[in-house]
C-alpha positions as CSV (number, residue, x, y, z in Angstrom):
1,L,-18.4,2.1,5.2
2,I,-20.3,-0.3,7.5
3,R,-18.2,-3.3,8.3
4,C,-18.9,-6.6,10.0
5,S,-16.5,-8.7,12.0
6,G,-16.0,-11.0,9.0
7,G,-14.2,-8.2,7.2
8,L,-13.6,-8.8,3.5
9,I,-15.3,-12.2,3.5
10,C,-18.6,-11.0,5.0
11,G,-21.3,-12.2,2.6
12,A,-23.9,-9.6,3.5
13,Q,-21.4,-6.8,2.7
14,R,-19.4,-8.3,-0.1
15,K,-20.2,-5.6,-2.7
16,E,-19.4,-2.8,-0.3
17,S,-16.2,-4.5,0.7
18,I,-15.1,-4.8,-2.9
19,R,-16.0,-1.1,-3.6
20,H,-14.0,-0.1,-0.6
21,F,-11.0,-2.3,-1.6
22,A,-11.0,-0.8,-5.1
23,S,-11.6,2.8,-4.0
24,R,-9.1,5.6,-4.8
25,N,-7.6,5.8,-1.3
26,A,-7.3,2.0,-1.2
27,L,-6.0,0.0,-4.2
28,D,-7.3,2.6,-6.6
29,I,-8.7,0.3,-9.3
30,D,-9.8,2.8,-12.0
31,G,-13.1,1.7,-13.7
32,M,-14.3,-0.5,-10.8
33,G,-17.5,1.4,-10.4
34,E,-20.6,0.5,-8.5
35,R,-22.3,-1.0,-11.6
36,I,-19.4,-3.3,-12.4
37,V,-19.1,-4.5,-8.8
38,E,-22.8,-5.2,-8.7
39,Q,-22.6,-7.4,-11.8
40,L,-19.4,-9.2,-10.8
41,V,-20.9,-10.3,-7.5
42,D,-24.4,-11.0,-8.9
43,V,-23.1,-13.4,-11.5
44,E,-20.6,-14.8,-9.0
45,L,-17.5,-13.9,-11.0
46,V,-16.1,-12.3,-7.8
47,R,-16.8,-14.0,-4.4
48,D,-14.1,-12.0,-2.6
49,V,-11.5,-9.3,-3.5
50,S,-8.9,-11.9,-4.4
51,D,-11.0,-13.0,-7.3
52,L,-10.5,-9.5,-8.9
53,F,-6.9,-10.5,-9.7
54,V,-7.8,-13.5,-11.9
55,L,-10.4,-11.8,-14.0
56,E,-9.7,-11.8,-17.8
57,A,-11.0,-9.5,-20.4
58,S,-12.9,-12.3,-22.2
59,T,-14.8,-13.0,-19.0
60,L,-15.6,-9.3,-18.3
61,M,-17.0,-8.9,-21.8
62,S,-20.0,-11.0,-20.7
63,L,-21.1,-8.2,-18.4
64,D,-23.7,-5.7,-19.5
65,R,-22.3,-2.7,-21.5
66,M,-18.7,-4.1,-21.3
67,G,-16.9,-4.0,-24.6
68,V,-13.5,-5.2,-25.6
69,K,-11.7,-1.9,-24.9
70,S,-13.4,-1.4,-21.6
71,A,-12.7,-4.9,-20.4
72,E,-9.0,-4.7,-21.4
73,K,-8.7,-1.3,-19.7
74,L,-10.2,-2.7,-16.5
75,V,-7.9,-5.7,-16.5
76,A,-4.9,-3.4,-16.9
77,S,-6.1,-1.2,-14.1
78,I,-6.5,-4.3,-11.8
79,A,-3.0,-5.4,-12.8
80,R,-1.5,-2.0,-11.9
81,S,-3.2,-2.1,-8.5
82,R,-1.2,-5.2,-7.5
83,R,1.7,-2.9,-6.7
84,T,0.5,-0.8,-3.8
85,T,1.8,0.4,-0.4
86,L,1.3,-1.2,3.0
87,P,-0.7,1.8,4.3
88,K,-3.1,1.6,1.3
89,F,-3.4,-2.2,1.6
90,L,-4.2,-2.0,5.3
91,Y,-6.8,0.7,4.6
92,A,-8.3,-1.5,1.8
93,L,-8.9,-4.4,4.2
94,G,-11.8,-2.5,5.7
95,I,-10.8,-3.3,9.3
96,R,-13.4,-1.6,11.5
97,E,-12.4,2.0,12.5
98,V,-9.0,1.7,10.7
99,G,-9.0,4.8,8.4
100,E,-6.3,6.2,6.3
101,A,-4.4,7.9,9.1
102,T,-4.5,4.8,11.4
103,A,-3.4,2.5,8.5
104,L,-0.4,4.8,8.0
105,Q,0.5,4.7,11.7
106,L,0.2,0.9,11.8
107,A,2.4,0.5,8.7
108,N,5.0,2.9,9.9
109,H,5.1,1.3,13.4
110,F,5.3,-2.4,12.4
111,G,6.7,-2.1,8.8
112,D,5.6,-5.6,8.1
113,L,2.2,-7.2,7.7
114,M,3.2,-10.4,9.6
115,L,4.2,-8.4,12.6
116,L,0.9,-6.6,12.6
117,Q,-1.0,-9.9,12.3
118,E,0.7,-11.2,15.4
119,A,0.4,-8.0,17.5
120,S,-1.6,-8.1,20.8
121,V,-3.9,-5.4,22.1
122,E,-1.2,-4.3,24.5
123,T,1.2,-3.9,21.6
124,L,-1.3,-2.1,19.4
125,V,-2.3,0.5,21.9
126,A,1.3,1.8,21.9
127,V,0.8,2.9,18.3
128,P,-0.3,6.6,17.9
129,D,-4.0,6.9,16.9
130,V,-4.8,3.4,18.1
131,G,-6.9,3.1,21.3
132,P,-8.2,-0.1,23.0
133,I,-11.3,-0.4,20.9
134,V,-9.5,-0.1,17.6
135,A,-6.8,-2.5,18.9
136,E,-9.5,-5.1,19.6
137,H,-11.0,-4.7,16.1
138,I,-7.5,-5.3,14.6
139,V,-6.9,-8.3,16.7
140,S,-10.3,-9.7,15.9
141,F,-9.8,-9.2,12.2
142,F,-6.5,-11.1,12.2
143,A,-7.9,-13.8,14.5
144,N,-10.4,-14.7,11.8
145,R,-9.0,-17.6,9.8
146,A,-11.0,-16.7,6.7
147,N,-9.3,-13.3,6.7
148,I,-5.8,-14.8,6.9
149,D,-6.6,-17.2,4.1
150,L,-7.8,-14.3,2.0
151,L,-4.6,-12.3,2.7
152,S,-2.6,-15.4,1.5
153,R,-4.6,-15.5,-1.7
154,L,-4.1,-11.8,-2.3
155,T,-0.3,-12.0,-2.0
156,A,-0.2,-15.3,-4.0
157,R,-2.0,-13.4,-6.8
158,G,0.6,-10.7,-6.9
159,V,-0.5,-8.0,-4.5
160,S,2.7,-6.5,-3.0
161,W,4.2,-3.3,-1.6
162,P,7.7,-1.9,-1.0
163,A,9.4,-2.6,2.3
164,I,9.0,0.1,5.0
165,T,12.0,1.1,7.2
166,V,10.8,1.5,10.7
167,A,12.3,4.6,12.2
168,S,12.3,5.4,15.9
169,P,9.9,8.3,16.7
170,E,12.7,10.4,18.0
171,S,14.6,10.3,14.7
172,K,11.7,11.8,12.7
173,P,12.0,15.4,11.6
174,L,8.9,16.7,13.3
175,A,9.3,14.7,16.5
176,G,8.2,16.7,19.5
177,Q,6.1,19.2,17.5
178,T,2.3,19.6,17.9
179,V,0.5,20.8,14.8
180,V,-3.1,22.0,14.5
181,L,-5.0,22.1,11.1
182,T,-7.9,24.5,10.7
183,G,-10.0,25.9,7.9
184,T,-10.3,24.4,4.4
185,L,-7.3,22.7,2.7
186,V,-7.4,23.0,-1.1
187,K,-4.6,20.9,-2.4
188,L,-4.9,17.9,-0.1
189,S,-7.5,16.4,2.2
190,R,-7.4,16.9,5.9
191,N,-6.8,13.2,6.4
192,E,-3.9,13.2,4.0
193,A,-2.3,16.2,5.7
194,K,-2.7,14.6,9.1
195,A,-1.3,11.3,7.9
196,R,1.7,12.9,6.3
197,L,2.5,15.1,9.3
198,I,2.2,12.1,11.7
199,A,4.5,10.0,9.4
200,L,7.1,12.8,9.9
201,G,6.8,12.5,13.7
202,A,4.4,15.4,14.5
203,K,1.4,15.1,16.8
204,V,-1.7,16.5,15.1
205,A,-4.0,18.0,17.8
206,G,-7.6,19.0,17.6
207,S,-7.3,22.2,19.6
208,V,-4.8,25.0,20.1
209,S,-2.9,25.4,23.4
210,K,0.3,26.8,24.7
211,S,2.1,23.6,23.7
212,T,1.0,24.0,20.0
213,T,4.0,24.4,17.7
214,I,2.2,25.8,14.7
215,V,-1.3,26.2,13.2
216,Y,-1.8,25.7,9.5
217,A,-4.9,27.7,8.6
218,G,-6.9,27.6,5.4
219,P,-9.9,29.6,4.2
220,G,-12.7,29.6,6.8
221,A,-10.5,29.2,9.8
222,G,-12.3,30.3,12.9
223,S,-11.9,29.9,16.7
224,K,-8.7,27.9,16.4
225,L,-7.0,30.7,14.4
226,A,-8.3,33.2,17.0
227,K,-6.9,31.1,19.8
228,A,-3.5,30.8,18.1
229,T,-3.4,34.6,17.7
230,E,-4.3,35.1,21.3
231,L,-1.6,32.7,22.5
232,G,1.1,33.9,20.1
233,V,1.3,30.5,18.4
234,E,2.9,30.6,14.9
235,V,0.3,30.5,12.0
236,A,1.0,29.5,8.4
237,D,-1.0,28.8,5.3
238,E,-1.5,25.7,3.2
239,A,1.4,26.7,0.8
240,A,3.8,26.6,3.8
241,L,2.5,23.2,4.8
242,L,3.0,21.8,1.3
243,A,6.5,23.2,1.2
244,L,7.3,21.7,4.5
245,L,6.0,18.3,3.5
246,A,7.9,18.4,0.2
247,A,11.1,19.3,1.9
248,L,11.0,16.8,4.7
249,E,9.6,13.9,2.7
250,T,12.6,14.0,0.3
251,T,15.0,13.4,3.2
252,S,13.0,10.9,5.2
253,D,11.3,7.5,4.8
254,A,7.8,9.0,5.2
255,P,5.3,8.2,2.4
256,K,4.6,11.2,0.2
257,T,0.9,10.4,0.0
258,A,-1.8,9.2,2.3
259,P,-2.6,5.5,2.4
């Protein structure tokens, strides 16, 4: 996704912003495909993502190849998407270089959208997975009055999420552990695995060293698996990773899915 500094109100990228906002890992609006987005913007039914939440089935039926059942189904899907999570909402905003894992880190660190809006670059760089450049992008996004107004419209139109309890890093079950992922993961994406491990307090590293706690290896694992064997680092498969996540997430405040 190519983003401009205007974020969700960038006119030149309005369609892409709406597609991103509605995507599976964002607000997950089922049925909001590319063809629908194109038409909604072209006929000016949707000027920004907040307009999605005032669409009615009778209005949608004016679109090409949109019948009663399809329109009602899409309106119901939009209504369901109002109840989301803070990580998913932050990812949906399309802030430059804020992917799923970073959105989860921000949500778990601040626990509140207002606190994130007011955060300085110095505060943001203390968050795992956030460097100076990403911090600048975040500050710039929330410094844009149009973005703040849009956030207000979204919440006024019913977009909400459950509160997050901010836990100290030391209290998380995998605090102090360094994990490496290698090979192909079948049941979950690499980003989801990383996000869930980080939420539980682990550091997810890109290479194996003596300080690595464990390597989770899937099919196609190569040099990282060889390095782990050489250093005597514990190696486990995806099934073990899934079992660990399931066990720890039931006893912690960590989200069970990626943002």
